[in-house]
TIRO-2110 file (N, C-alpha, C; in Angstrom, 1 decimal):
// TIRO-2110
0.8, -1.2, 0.0, N, 1, A
0.0, 0.0, 0.0, CA, 1, A
0.9, 1.2, 0.0, C, 1, A
0.5, 2.2, -0.8, N, 2, A
1.2, 3.5, -0.9, CA, 2, A
0.5, 4.6, -0.2, C, 2, A
1.2, 5.6, 0.2, N, 3, A
0.6, 6.9, 0.8, CA, 3, A
0.9, 8.0, -0.2, C, 3, A
-0.2, 8.7, -0.6, N, 4, A
-0.1, 9.8, -1.5, CA, 4, A
-0.5, 11.1, -0.8, C, 4, A
0.5, 11.9, -0.6, N, 5, A
0.3, 13.2, 0.2, CA, 5, A
0.3, 14.3, -0.8, C, 5, A
-0.8, 15.0, -0.9, N, 6, A
-1.0, 16.1, -1.9, CA, 6, A
-0.9, 17.5, -1.2, C, 6, A
-0.1, 18.4, -1.8, N, 7, A
-0.2, 19.8, -1.4, CA, 7, A
-1.6, 20.3, -2.0, C, 7, A
-2.1, 21.4, -1.6, N, 8, A
-3.3, 21.9, -2.1, CA, 8, A
-3.2, 23.0, -3.2, C, 8, A
-2.7, 24.2, -2.8, N, 9, A
-2.7, 25.3, -3.7, CA, 9, A
-1.8, 25.0, -4.9, C, 9, A
-2.3, 25.2, -6.1, N, 10, A
-1.6, 25.0, -7.4, CA, 10, A
-1.2, 23.6, -7.7, C, 10, A
-1.6, 22.7, -6.8, N, 11, A
-1.4, 21.2, -7.1, CA, 11, A
-2.7, 20.5, -7.4, C, 11, A
-3.7, 20.7, -6.6, N, 12, A
-5.0, 20.1, -6.9, CA, 12, A
-6.0, 21.2, -7.4, C, 12, A
-5.7, 22.4, -7.0, N, 13, A
-6.7, 23.5, -7.5, CA, 13, A
-6.0, 24.8, -7.6, C, 13, A
-6.6, 25.7, -8.2, N, 14, A
-6.1, 27.1, -8.4, CA, 14, A
-6.9, 28.1, -7.6, C, 14, A
-6.2, 28.6, -6.6, N, 15, A
-7.0, 29.6, -5.7, CA, 15, A
-6.3, 30.9, -5.6, C, 15, A
-5.3, 31.2, -6.4, N, 16, A
-4.5, 32.4, -6.3, CA, 16, A
-5.4, 33.6, -6.5, C, 16, A
-6.4, 33.5, -7.4, N, 17, A
-7.3, 34.6, -7.7, CA, 17, A
-8.2, 34.9, -6.4, C, 17, A
-8.3, 34.0, -5.5, N, 18, A
-9.0, 34.2, -4.3, CA, 18, A
-8.1, 34.6, -3.1, C, 18, A
-6.9, 34.0, -3.1, N, 19, A
-5.9, 34.3, -2.0, CA, 19, A
-5.5, 35.7, -1.9, C, 19, A
-5.1, 36.3, -3.1, N, 20, A
-4.6, 37.7, -3.0, CA, 20, A
-5.6, 38.7, -2.5, C, 20, A
-6.8, 38.7, -3.0, N, 21, A
-7.8, 39.7, -2.4, CA, 21, A
-8.2, 39.4, -1.0, C, 21, A
-8.2, 38.1, -0.6, N, 22, A
-8.5, 37.8, 0.8, CA, 22, A
-7.5, 38.3, 1.8, C, 22, A
-6.2, 38.1, 1.4, N, 23, A
-5.2, 38.7, 2.3, CA, 23, A
-5.2, 40.2, 2.3, C, 23, A
-5.4, 40.8, 1.2, N, 24, A
-5.5, 42.3, 1.1, CA, 24, A
-6.6, 42.8, 2.0, C, 24, A
-7.8, 42.2, 1.9, N, 25, A
-8.9, 42.7, 2.6, CA, 25, A
-8.7, 42.5, 4.1, C, 25, A
-8.1, 41.3, 4.5, N, 26, A
-7.9, 41.0, 5.9, CA, 26, A
-6.9, 42.0, 6.5, C, 26, A
-5.8, 42.3, 5.8, N, 27, A
-4.8, 43.3, 6.3, CA, 27, A
-5.5, 44.7, 6.6, C, 27, A
-6.3, 45.1, 5.6, N, 28, A
-7.0, 46.4, 5.8, CA, 28, A
-8.0, 46.4, 6.9, C, 28, A
-8.8, 45.3, 6.9, N, 29, A
-10.0, 45.3, 7.8, CA, 29, A
-9.6, 44.8, 9.3, C, 29, A
-8.5, 44.1, 9.4, N, 30, A
-8.1, 43.7, 10.8, CA, 30, A
-7.0, 44.5, 11.3, C, 30, A
-6.0, 44.8, 10.5, N, 31, A
-4.8, 45.6, 10.9, CA, 31, A
-4.8, 47.0, 10.5, C, 31, A
-5.7, 47.4, 9.6, N, 32, A
-5.9, 48.8, 9.1, CA, 32, A
-4.6, 49.2, 8.3, C, 32, A
-4.1, 48.3, 7.5, N, 33, A
-3.0, 48.6, 6.6, CA, 33, A
-3.3, 48.1, 5.3, C, 33, A
-2.7, 48.8, 4.2, N, 34, A
-2.9, 48.3, 2.9, CA, 34, A
-1.6, 47.6, 2.4, C, 34, A
-1.7, 46.3, 2.3, N, 35, A
-0.6, 45.5, 1.9, CA, 35, A
-1.1, 44.4, 0.9, C, 35, A
-0.1, 43.9, 0.1, N, 36, A
-0.4, 42.8, -0.8, CA, 36, A
0.0, 41.5, -0.2, C, 36, A
0.0, 40.4, -0.9, N, 37, A
0.4, 39.1, -0.4, CA, 37, A
1.9, 39.0, -0.7, C, 37, A
2.7, 38.9, 0.3, N, 38, A
4.2, 38.8, 0.1, CA, 38, A
4.7, 37.6, 0.9, C, 38, A
4.9, 36.5, 0.3, N, 39, A
5.4, 35.3, 1.0, CA, 39, A
6.8, 35.5, 1.4, C, 39, A
7.3, 34.9, 2.5, N, 40, A
8.7, 34.9, 2.9, CA, 40, A
9.6, 34.4, 1.8, C, 40, A
10.8, 34.9, 1.6, N, 41, A
11.7, 34.5, 0.6, CA, 41, A
12.3, 33.1, 0.9, C, 41, A
12.2, 32.7, 2.1, N, 42, A
12.8, 31.4, 2.4, CA, 42, A
11.9, 30.2, 2.0, C, 42, A
10.8, 30.5, 1.4, N, 43, A
9.9, 29.5, 0.8, CA, 43, A
8.9, 28.9, 1.8, C, 43, A
9.0, 29.2, 3.1, N, 44, A
8.1, 28.6, 4.1, CA, 44, A
6.7, 29.4, 4.0, C, 44, A
6.0, 29.0, 3.0, N, 45, A
4.7, 29.7, 2.7, CA, 45, A
3.6, 29.1, 3.6, C, 45, A
3.4, 29.6, 4.8, N, 46, A
2.2, 29.2, 5.6, CA, 46, A
1.4, 30.5, 5.8, C, 46, A
0.1, 30.3, 6.2, N, 47, A
-0.7, 31.4, 6.5, CA, 47, A
-0.1, 32.3, 7.5, C, 47, A
0.4, 31.7, 8.6, N, 48, A
1.0, 32.5, 9.7, CA, 48, A
2.3, 33.2, 9.2, C, 48, A
3.2, 32.5, 8.5, N, 49, A
4.4, 33.1, 8.1, CA, 49, A
4.2, 34.3, 7.1, C, 49, A
3.2, 34.1, 6.2, N, 50, A
2.9, 35.2, 5.2, CA, 50, A
2.4, 36.4, 6.0, C, 50, A
1.5, 36.2, 6.9, N, 51, A
1.0, 37.4, 7.7, CA, 51, A
2.1, 38.1, 8.4, C, 51, A
3.0, 37.3, 9.1, N, 52, A
4.1, 37.9, 9.9, CA, 52, A
5.0, 38.6, 9.0, C, 52, A
5.4, 38.0, 7.8, N, 53, A
6.4, 38.6, 6.9, CA, 53, A
5.8, 39.9, 6.3, C, 53, A
4.6, 39.8, 5.8, N, 54, A
4.0, 41.0, 5.2, CA, 54, A
3.9, 42.2, 6.1, C, 54, A
3.5, 42.0, 7.3, N, 55, A
3.2, 43.1, 8.2, CA, 55, A
4.4, 43.5, 9.2, C, 55, A
5.5, 42.8, 9.0, N, 56, A
6.6, 43.0, 10.0, CA, 56, A
7.1, 44.5, 10.0, C, 56, A
7.0, 45.2, 8.9, N, 57, A
7.5, 46.6, 8.9, CA, 57, A
6.4, 47.6, 9.2, C, 57, A
5.1, 47.2, 9.3, N, 58, A
4.0, 48.1, 9.5, CA, 58, A
3.2, 47.9, 10.7, C, 58, A
3.3, 46.7, 11.3, N, 59, A
2.5, 46.4, 12.5, CA, 59, A
3.5, 45.7, 13.6, C, 59, A
3.4, 46.2, 14.8, N, 60, A
4.2, 45.6, 15.9, CA, 60, A
4.0, 44.1, 16.0, C, 60, A
5.1, 43.4, 16.2, N, 61, A
5.0, 41.9, 16.3, CA, 61, A
4.0, 41.4, 17.3, C, 61, A
3.9, 42.1, 18.5, N, 62, A
3.0, 41.6, 19.5, CA, 62, A
1.6, 41.8, 19.0, C, 62, A
1.3, 42.8, 18.3, N, 63, A
-0.1, 43.0, 17.8, CA, 63, A
-0.4, 42.0, 16.7, C, 63, A
0.6, 41.6, 15.9, N, 64, A
0.3, 40.6, 14.9, CA, 64, A
-0.1, 39.3, 15.6, C, 64, A
0.7, 38.9, 16.6, N, 65, A
0.5, 37.6, 17.3, CA, 65, A
-0.9, 37.7, 18.1, C, 65, A
-1.2, 38.8, 18.7, N, 66, A
-2.4, 38.9, 19.5, CA, 66, A
-3.6, 38.8, 18.6, C, 66, A
-3.5, 39.2, 17.3, N, 67, A
-4.6, 39.3, 16.4, CA, 67, A
-4.6, 38.2, 15.3, C, 67, A
-3.6, 37.3, 15.5, N, 68, A
-3.5, 36.2, 14.5, CA, 68, A
-4.8, 35.4, 14.3, C, 68, A
-5.4, 35.0, 15.4, N, 69, A
-6.6, 34.2, 15.3, CA, 69, A
-7.7, 35.0, 14.7, C, 69, A
-7.8, 36.2, 15.1, N, 70, A
-8.9, 37.1, 14.5, CA, 70, A
-8.6, 37.2, 13.0, C, 70, A
-7.4, 37.4, 12.6, N, 71, A
-7.1, 37.5, 11.1, CA, 71, A
-7.5, 36.2, 10.4, C, 71, A
-7.1, 35.1, 10.9, N, 72, A
-7.5, 33.8, 10.2, CA, 72, A
-9.0, 33.6, 10.2, C, 72, A
-9.7, 33.9, 11.3, N, 73, A
-11.1, 33.8, 11.3, CA, 73, A
-11.7, 34.7, 10.2, C, 73, A
-11.2, 35.9, 10.1, N, 74, A
-11.7, 36.9, 9.1, CA, 74, A
-11.5, 36.4, 7.7, C, 74, A
-10.3, 35.8, 7.4, N, 75, A
-10.1, 35.3, 6.1, CA, 75, A
-11.0, 34.1, 5.8, C, 75, A
-11.2, 33.2, 6.8, N, 76, A
-12.1, 32.1, 6.7, CA, 76, A
-13.5, 32.6, 6.3, C, 76, A
-13.9, 33.6, 6.9, N, 77, A
-15.2, 34.2, 6.5, CA, 77, A
-15.2, 34.7, 5.1, C, 77, A
-14.1, 35.3, 4.7, N, 78, A
-14.1, 35.8, 3.3, CA, 78, A
-14.1, 34.7, 2.3, C, 78, A
-13.4, 33.6, 2.6, N, 79, A
-13.5, 32.4, 1.7, CA, 79, A
-14.8, 31.8, 1.7, C, 79, A
-15.5, 31.7, 2.8, N, 80, A
-16.8, 31.1, 2.9, CA, 80, A
-17.8, 31.9, 2.1, C, 80, A
-17.7, 33.2, 2.2, N, 81, A
-18.7, 34.0, 1.5, CA, 81, A
-18.4, 34.4, 0.1, C, 81, A
-17.2, 34.0, -0.4, N, 82, A
-16.8, 34.4, -1.7, CA, 82, A
-17.7, 33.8, -2.8, C, 82, A
-18.1, 34.6, -3.8, N, 83, A
-18.9, 34.1, -4.9, CA, 83, A
-18.1, 33.5, -6.0, C, 83, A
-16.9, 34.1, -6.3, N, 84, A
-16.1, 33.6, -7.4, CA, 84, A
-15.7, 32.1, -7.2, C, 84, A
-15.7, 31.4, -8.3, N, 85, A
-15.5, 29.9, -8.2, CA, 85, A
-14.0, 29.6, -7.9, C, 85, A
-13.8, 28.5, -7.2, N, 86, A
-12.5, 27.9, -7.0, CA, 86, A
-12.3, 26.8, -8.0, C, 86, A
-11.2, 26.9, -8.7, N, 87, A
-11.0, 26.0, -9.9, CA, 87, A
-10.2, 24.8, -9.5, C, 87, A
-10.8, 23.6, -9.6, N, 88, A
-10.1, 22.4, -9.4, CA, 88, A
-9.5, 22.0, -10.8, C, 88, A
-8.2, 21.5, -10.7, N, 89, A
-7.5, 21.2, -11.9, CA, 89, A
-8.3, 20.0, -12.6, C, 89, A
-8.2, 20.1, -14.0, N, 90, A
-9.0, 19.1, -14.8, CA, 90, A
-8.6, 17.7, -14.4, C, 90, A
-9.6, 16.8, -14.2, N, 91, A
-9.5, 15.4, -13.9, CA, 91, A
-9.0, 15.1, -12.5, C, 91, A
-8.9, 16.1, -11.7, N, 92, A
-8.3, 15.9, -10.3, CA, 92, A
-9.2, 15.0, -9.5, C, 92, A
-10.6, 15.2, -9.5, N, 93, A
-11.4, 14.2, -8.7, CA, 93, A
-11.2, 12.8, -9.1, C, 93, A
-11.1, 12.5, -10.4, N, 94, A
-10.9, 11.2, -10.9, CA, 94, A
-9.6, 10.6, -10.5, C, 94, A
-8.5, 11.4, -10.5, N, 95, A
-7.2, 11.0, -10.1, CA, 95, A
-7.2, 10.6, -8.6, C, 95, A
-7.9, 11.5, -7.8, N, 96, A
-7.9, 11.2, -6.4, CA, 96, A
-8.7, 9.9, -6.1, C, 96, A
-9.8, 9.7, -6.8, N, 97, A
-10.6, 8.5, -6.6, CA, 97, A
-9.8, 7.3, -7.0, C, 97, A
-9.1, 7.3, -8.1, N, 98, A
-8.3, 6.2, -8.5, CA, 98, A
-7.2, 5.9, -7.5, C, 98, A
-6.5, 6.9, -7.0, N, 99, A
-5.4, 6.7, -6.0, CA, 99, A
-6.0, 6.2, -4.7, C, 99, A
-7.2, 6.6, -4.3, N, 100, A
-7.9, 6.1, -3.1, CA, 100, A
-8.2, 4.6, -3.2, C, 100, A
-8.3, 4.1, -4.5, N, 101, A
-8.6, 2.7, -4.6, CA, 101, A
-7.3, 1.9, -4.5, C, 101, A
-6.2, 2.6, -4.6, N, 102, A
-4.9, 1.9, -4.6, CA, 102, A
-4.1, 2.1, -3.3, C, 102, A
-4.5, 3.1, -2.5, N, 103, A
-3.7, 3.4, -1.3, CA, 103, A
-4.4, 4.4, -0.4, C, 103, A
-3.6, 5.1, 0.4, N, 104, A
-4.2, 6.2, 1.2, CA, 104, A
-3.8, 7.5, 0.6, C, 104, A
-4.8, 8.4, 0.5, N, 105, A
-4.6, 9.7, 0.0, CA, 105, A
-4.9, 10.8, 1.1, C, 105, A
-3.9, 11.6, 1.4, N, 106, A
-4.0, 12.6, 2.4, CA, 106, A
-3.5, 14.0, 1.9, C, 106, A
-3.7, 15.0, 2.6, N, 107, A
-3.3, 16.4, 2.2, CA, 107, A
-2.5, 17.1, 3.2, C, 107, A
-1.5, 17.8, 2.7, N, 108, A
-0.7, 18.7, 3.5, CA, 108, A
-0.7, 20.1, 2.9, C, 108, A
-0.8, 21.1, 3.7, N, 109, A
-0.8, 22.5, 3.2, CA, 109, A
-0.3, 23.5, 4.2, C, 109, A
0.3, 24.5, 3.7, N, 110, A
0.7, 25.6, 4.6, CA, 110, A
-0.5, 26.5, 5.0, C, 110, A
-1.6, 26.3, 4.5, N, 111, A
-2.8, 27.0, 4.9, CA, 111, A
-3.3, 26.7, 6.3, C, 111, A
-4.0, 27.6, 6.9, N, 112, A
-4.6, 27.4, 8.2, CA, 112, A
-5.8, 26.4, 8.0, C, 112, A
-6.1, 25.6, 9.1, N, 113, A
-7.1, 24.6, 9.0, CA, 113, A
-8.5, 25.1, 8.7, C, 113, A
-8.9, 26.2, 9.3, N, 114, A
-10.2, 26.7, 9.1, CA, 114, A
-10.4, 27.1, 7.6, C, 114, A
-9.3, 27.7, 7.0, N, 115, A
-9.4, 28.2, 5.6, CA, 115, A
-9.4, 26.9, 4.7, C, 115, A
-8.5, 26.0, 5.0, N, 116, A
-8.3, 24.8, 4.2, CA, 116, A
-9.6, 24.0, 4.1, C, 116, A
-10.3, 23.8, 5.3, N, 117, A
-11.5, 23.0, 5.3, CA, 117, A
-12.6, 23.7, 4.5, C, 117, A
-12.7, 25.0, 4.5, N, 118, A
-13.7, 25.7, 3.7, CA, 118, A
-13.4, 25.5, 2.2, C, 118, A
-12.2, 25.7, 1.8, N, 119, A
-11.9, 25.6, 0.4, CA, 119, A
-12.2, 24.2, -0.1, C, 119, A
-11.8, 23.1, 0.7, N, 120, A
-12.0, 21.8, 0.3, CA, 120, A
-13.5, 21.4, 0.2, C, 120, A
-14.2, 21.9, 1.1, N, 121, A
-15.7, 21.6, 1.1, CA, 121, A
-16.4, 22.4, 0.0, C, 121, A
-15.9, 23.6, -0.3, N, 122, A
-16.6, 24.3, -1.4, CA, 122, A
-16.2, 23.7, -2.8, C, 122, A
-15.2, 23.0, -2.9, N, 123, A
-14.8, 22.3, -4.1, CA, 123, A
-15.1, 20.9, -4.1, C, 123, A
-15.9, 20.4, -3.1, N, 124, A
-16.3, 19.0, -3.0, CA, 124, A
-15.1, 18.0, -3.0, C, 124, A
-14.0, 18.4, -2.4, N, 125, A
-12.8, 17.6, -2.3, CA, 125, A
-12.5, 17.1, -0.9, C, 125, A
-13.2, 17.6, 0.1, N, 126, A
-12.9, 17.4, 1.5, CA, 126, A
-12.9, 15.9, 1.8, C, 126, A
-13.9, 15.1, 1.2, N, 127, A
-14.0, 13.7, 1.5, CA, 127, A
-13.1, 12.8, 0.7, C, 127, A
-12.3, 13.4, -0.1, N, 128, A
-11.3, 12.7, -0.9, CA, 128, A
-10.0, 12.3, -0.1, C, 128, A
-9.9, 13.0, 1.1, N, 129, A
-8.6, 12.8, 1.9, CA, 129, A
-8.9, 12.2, 3.2, C, 129, A
-8.1, 11.2, 3.5, N, 130, A
-8.3, 10.5, 4.8, CA, 130, A
-7.7, 11.3, 6.0, C, 130, A
-6.8, 12.2, 5.7, N, 131, A
-6.2, 13.0, 6.7, CA, 131, A
-5.8, 14.3, 6.1, C, 131, A
-5.8, 15.4, 6.9, N, 132, A
-5.4, 16.7, 6.5, CA, 132, A
-4.5, 17.3, 7.5, C, 132, A
-3.2, 17.7, 7.1, N, 133, A
-2.3, 18.3, 8.0, CA, 133, A
-2.1, 19.8, 7.5, C, 133, A
-2.1, 20.7, 8.4, N, 134, A
-1.9, 22.1, 8.1, CA, 134, A
-0.9, 22.8, 8.9, C, 134, A
-0.7, 24.2, 8.7, N, 135, A
0.2, 24.9, 9.5, CA, 135, A
-0.2, 25.0, 10.9, C, 135, A
-1.4, 24.6, 11.3, N, 136, A
-1.8, 24.5, 12.7, CA, 136, A
-1.1, 23.3, 13.4, C, 136, A
-0.6, 22.4, 12.6, N, 137, A
0.1, 21.2, 13.2, CA, 137, A
1.6, 21.3, 13.3, C, 137, A
2.2, 22.1, 12.4, N, 138, A
3.7, 22.3, 12.4, CA, 138, A
4.0, 23.6, 11.7, C, 138, A
5.1, 24.3, 12.0, N, 139, A
5.4, 25.6, 11.4, CA, 139, A
6.1, 25.6, 10.1, C, 139, A
6.6, 24.4, 9.7, N, 140, A
7.3, 24.3, 8.4, CA, 140, A
6.7, 23.3, 7.5, C, 140, A
7.1, 23.4, 6.2, N, 141, A
6.5, 22.4, 5.2, CA, 141, A
7.0, 21.0, 5.6, C, 141, A
8.3, 20.8, 5.9, N, 142, A
8.8, 19.5, 6.3, CA, 142, A
8.1, 19.0, 7.5, C, 142, A
7.8, 19.9, 8.5, N, 143, A
7.1, 19.5, 9.7, CA, 143, A
5.7, 19.1, 9.4, C, 143, A
5.0, 19.8, 8.5, N, 144, A
3.6, 19.5, 8.1, CA, 144, A
3.6, 18.1, 7.5, C, 144, A
4.5, 17.9, 6.5, N, 145, A
4.6, 16.6, 5.9, CA, 145, A
4.8, 15.5, 6.9, C, 145, A
5.8, 15.7, 7.8, N, 146, A
6.1, 14.7, 8.8, CA, 146, A
4.8, 14.4, 9.7, C, 146, A
4.1, 15.4, 10.0, N, 147, A
2.9, 15.2, 10.8, CA, 147, A
1.9, 14.4, 10.1, C, 147, A
1.7, 14.6, 8.8, N, 148, A
0.8, 13.9, 8.0, CA, 148, A
1.2, 12.4, 7.9, C, 148, A
2.5, 12.2, 7.6, N, 149, A
3.0, 10.8, 7.5, CA, 149, A
2.8, 10.0, 8.8, C, 149, A
3.1, 10.7, 9.9, N, 150, A
2.9, 10.0, 11.2, CA, 150, A
1.5, 9.7, 11.5, C, 150, A
0.6, 10.6, 11.2, N, 151, A
-0.9, 10.3, 11.4, CA, 151, A
-1.4, 9.2, 10.5, C, 151, A
-1.0, 9.2, 9.3, N, 152, A
-1.4, 8.2, 8.3, CA, 152, A
-0.8, 6.8, 8.6, C, 152, A
0.3, 6.8, 9.2, N, 153, A
1.1, 5.6, 9.5, CA, 153, A
0.6, 4.8, 10.7, C, 153, A
-0.3, 5.4, 11.5, N, 154, A
-0.8, 4.7, 12.6, CA, 154, A
-1.5, 3.4, 12.2, C, 154, A
-0.9, 2.2, 12.6, N, 155, A
-1.5, 1.0, 12.3, CA, 155, A
-1.3, 0.5, 10.9, C, 155, A
-0.5, 1.2, 10.1, N, 156, A
-0.2, 0.9, 8.7, CA, 156, A
1.3, 0.9, 8.4, C, 156, A
1.7, 0.2, 7.4, N, 157, A
3.1, 0.2, 6.9, CA, 157, A
3.0, 0.5, 5.4, C, 157, A
3.6, 1.5, 4.9, N, 158, A
3.5, 1.9, 3.5, CA, 158, A
4.7, 1.4, 2.7, C, 158, A
4.4, 0.9, 1.5, N, 159, A
5.5, 0.5, 0.6, CA, 159, A
6.2, 1.7, 0.1, C, 159, A
5.5, 2.7, -0.4, N, 160, A
6.1, 4.0, -0.9, CA, 160, A
5.3, 5.2, -0.3, C, 160, A
6.0, 6.3, -0.1, N, 161, A
5.3, 7.5, 0.3, CA, 161, A
5.6, 8.6, -0.8, C, 161, A
4.6, 9.1, -1.4, N, 162, A
4.7, 10.1, -2.4, CA, 162, A
4.3, 11.5, -1.8, C, 162, A
5.2, 12.5, -2.0, N, 163, A
4.8, 13.9, -1.6, CA, 163, A
4.7, 14.7, -2.9, C, 163, A
3.5, 15.2, -3.1, N, 164, A
3.1, 15.7, -4.4, CA, 164, A
2.8, 17.2, -4.2, C, 164, A
3.6, 18.1, -4.9, N, 165, A
3.5, 19.5, -4.7, CA, 165, A
4.0, 20.3, -5.9, C, 165, A
3.7, 21.6, -5.9, N, 166, A
4.1, 22.4, -7.0, CA, 166, A
5.3, 23.3, -6.8, C, 166, A
6.0, 23.2, -5.7, N, 167, A
7.0, 24.2, -5.4, CA, 167, A
8.3, 23.5, -4.9, C, 167, A
9.5, 24.1, -5.0, N, 168, A
10.7, 23.5, -4.5, CA, 168, A
10.7, 23.2, -3.0, C, 168, A
10.0, 24.0, -2.2, N, 169, A
9.9, 23.6, -0.8, CA, 169, A
9.2, 22.3, -0.5, C, 169, A
8.2, 22.0, -1.4, N, 170, A
7.5, 20.7, -1.3, CA, 170, A
8.5, 19.6, -1.6, C, 170, A
9.4, 19.8, -2.6, N, 171, A
10.4, 18.7, -2.9, CA, 171, A
11.4, 18.6, -1.7, C, 171, A
11.8, 19.7, -1.1, N, 172, A
12.7, 19.6, 0.0, CA, 172, A
12.0, 18.9, 1.2, C, 172, A
10.7, 19.2, 1.4, N, 173, A
10.0, 18.5, 2.5, CA, 173, A
9.9, 17.0, 2.2, C, 173, A
9.8, 16.6, 1.0, N, 174, A
9.8, 15.2, 0.6, CA, 174, A
11.1, 14.5, 1.0, C, 174, A
12.2, 15.2, 0.6, N, 175, A
13.5, 14.6, 0.9, CA, 175, A
13.8, 14.6, 2.4, C, 175, A
13.3, 15.6, 3.1, N, 176, A
13.5, 15.6, 4.6, CA, 176, A
12.8, 14.5, 5.3, C, 176, A
11.8, 13.9, 4.6, N, 177, A
11.0, 12.9, 5.2, CA, 177, A
11.2, 11.5, 4.5, C, 177, A
12.3, 11.4, 3.7, N, 178, A
12.6, 10.2, 3.0, CA, 178, A
11.5, 9.7, 2.1, C, 178, A
10.8, 10.7, 1.5, N, 179, A
9.7, 10.3, 0.6, CA, 179, A
10.0, 10.6, -0.9, C, 179, A
9.2, 10.1, -1.8, N, 180, A
9.4, 10.4, -3.2, CA, 180, A
8.7, 11.7, -3.5, C, 180, A
9.5, 12.6, -4.1, N, 181, A
9.0, 13.9, -4.4, CA, 181, A
8.4, 14.0, -5.8, C, 181, A
7.2, 14.4, -5.9, N, 182, A
6.5, 14.5, -7.2, CA, 182, A
6.2, 16.0, -7.5, C, 182, A
6.9, 16.6, -8.5, N, 183, A
6.7, 18.0, -8.8, CA, 183, A
5.6, 18.2, -9.8, C, 183, A
4.7, 19.1, -9.5, N, 184, A
3.6, 19.4, -10.4, CA, 184, A
3.8, 20.7, -11.0, C, 184, A
4.2, 20.7, -12.3, N, 185, A
4.6, 21.9, -13.1, CA, 185, A
3.4, 22.5, -13.8, C, 185, A
2.4, 23.1, -13.0, N, 186, A
1.2, 23.6, -13.6, CA, 186, A
1.0, 25.0, -13.3, C, 186, A
1.9, 25.7, -12.7, N, 187, A
1.7, 27.1, -12.3, CA, 187, A
3.0, 27.9, -12.4, C, 187, A
3.7, 28.0, -11.4, N, 188, A
4.9, 28.9, -11.3, CA, 188, A
6.2, 28.2, -11.8, C, 188, A
6.4, 27.0, -11.4, N, 189, A
7.7, 26.3, -11.7, CA, 189, A
7.6, 25.3, -12.8, C, 189, A
8.7, 25.2, -13.5, N, 190, A
8.8, 24.2, -14.6, CA, 190, A
9.2, 22.9, -14.1, C, 190, A
9.1, 21.9, -15.0, N, 191, A
9.5, 20.5, -14.7, CA, 191, A
11.0, 20.6, -14.3, C, 191, A
11.8, 21.3, -15.1, N, 192, A
13.2, 21.4, -14.9, CA, 192, A
13.6, 22.0, -13.6, C, 192, A
12.9, 23.0, -13.2, N, 193, A
13.1, 23.7, -11.9, CA, 193, A
12.8, 22.7, -10.7, C, 193, A
11.7, 22.0, -10.8, N, 194, A
11.3, 21.1, -9.8, CA, 194, A
12.3, 19.9, -9.7, C, 194, A
12.7, 19.4, -10.8, N, 195, A
13.7, 18.3, -10.8, CA, 195, A
15.0, 18.8, -10.2, C, 195, A
15.4, 20.0, -10.5, N, 196, A
16.6, 20.6, -9.9, CA, 196, A
16.5, 20.7, -8.4, C, 196, A
15.2, 21.0, -7.9, N, 197, A
15.0, 21.2, -6.5, CA, 197, A
14.9, 19.9, -5.8, C, 197, A
15.0, 18.7, -6.5, N, 198, A
15.0, 17.4, -5.8, CA, 198, A
13.8, 16.5, -6.2, C, 198, A
12.9, 16.9, -7.1, N, 199, A
11.8, 16.1, -7.5, CA, 199, A
12.3, 14.8, -8.1, C, 199, A
11.8, 13.7, -7.7, N, 200, A
12.1, 12.4, -8.4, CA, 200, A
11.3, 12.2, -9.6, C, 200, A
10.1, 12.8, -9.7, N, 201, A
9.2, 12.7, -10.8, CA, 201, A
8.6, 14.1, -11.0, C, 201, A
8.4, 14.5, -12.3, N, 202, A
7.8, 15.8, -12.6, CA, 202, A
6.7, 15.6, -13.6, C, 202, A
5.5, 16.1, -13.3, N, 203, A
4.4, 16.0, -14.2, CA, 203, A
3.8, 17.4, -14.5, C, 203, A
3.1, 17.5, -15.6, N, 204, A
2.5, 18.9, -16.0, CA, 204, A
1.1, 18.8, -16.3, C, 204, A
0.4, 17.7, -16.0, N, 205, A
-1.0, 17.6, -16.3, CA, 205, A
-1.6, 16.4, -15.5, C, 205, A
-2.9, 16.6, -15.0, N, 206, A
-3.6, 15.5, -14.4, CA, 206, A
-4.6, 14.8, -15.4, C, 206, A
-4.6, 15.3, -16.6, N, 207, A
-5.7, 14.9, -17.5, CA, 207, A
-5.6, 13.4, -18.0, C, 207, A
-4.4, 12.9, -18.1, N, 208, A
-4.3, 11.5, -18.5, CA, 208, A
-4.1, 10.6, -17.3, C, 208, A
-5.2, 10.1, -16.8, N, 209, A
-5.2, 9.3, -15.6, CA, 209, A
-4.3, 8.1, -15.7, C, 209, A
-4.3, 7.4, -16.8, N, 210, A
-3.4, 6.2, -17.0, CA, 210, A
-2.0, 6.6, -16.8, C, 210, A
-1.6, 7.7, -17.5, N, 211, A
-0.2, 8.1, -17.4, CA, 211, A
0.2, 8.5, -16.0, C, 211, A
-0.7, 9.2, -15.3, N, 212, A
-0.4, 9.6, -13.9, CA, 212, A
-0.2, 8.4, -13.0, C, 212, A
-1.1, 7.4, -13.2, N, 213, A
-1.1, 6.1, -12.4, CA, 213, A
0.2, 5.4, -12.6, C, 213, A
0.7, 5.4, -13.9, N, 214, A
1.9, 4.7, -14.2, CA, 214, A
3.1, 5.3, -13.5, C, 214, A
3.1, 6.7, -13.3, N, 215, A
4.2, 7.3, -12.7, CA, 215, A
4.1, 7.2, -11.1, C, 215, A
2.9, 7.0, -10.6, N, 216, A
2.7, 7.0, -9.2, CA, 216, A
2.5, 5.6, -8.7, C, 216, A
3.1, 4.6, -9.3, N, 217, A
2.9, 3.2, -8.9, CA, 217, A
4.0, 2.7, -8.0, C, 217, A
END
């Protein structure tokens, strides 16, 4: 039996068109500052780290921490009430169903749990995953992946563990956990860039289920 750990943003769905305005509205409505979405340059893209990094020059650190829960709750409300659709990558539900018939499918993400659950439920993907690990469980990508592996491994032994994501930090998280890194070149990074970052496999489409299954066997 294999374990298939999927990242969320830009791996199974495209939510950038929702993320950017949600962060901007939250910064203005919770912290009273006008800022864009500025992820840390070290690649540790979590909801908490993005908020801290973006506001570090305009909001005192103590205020950021004291209002972090309020900020996340505010963003969760924005995602819940948003009218614009969230785009699931073509054939993704079929890929997840097929992998679920072959092993255990779980999700890891740098997003906060409240936000992640809303996005997955709005896209009808929540029930596709046997477990979900978020930045509420660990502060780094490698730590989030480790948490997911540990939870999914209770009472099970896996033949292979695949960590599937769209960014170099996902590939580094795979290596840190002795897993097979699968780079998804469907947004920012190319196959070549993901392979250079340590991916063992690189794909650029979910549309050919048979081809995907061949690579993830």
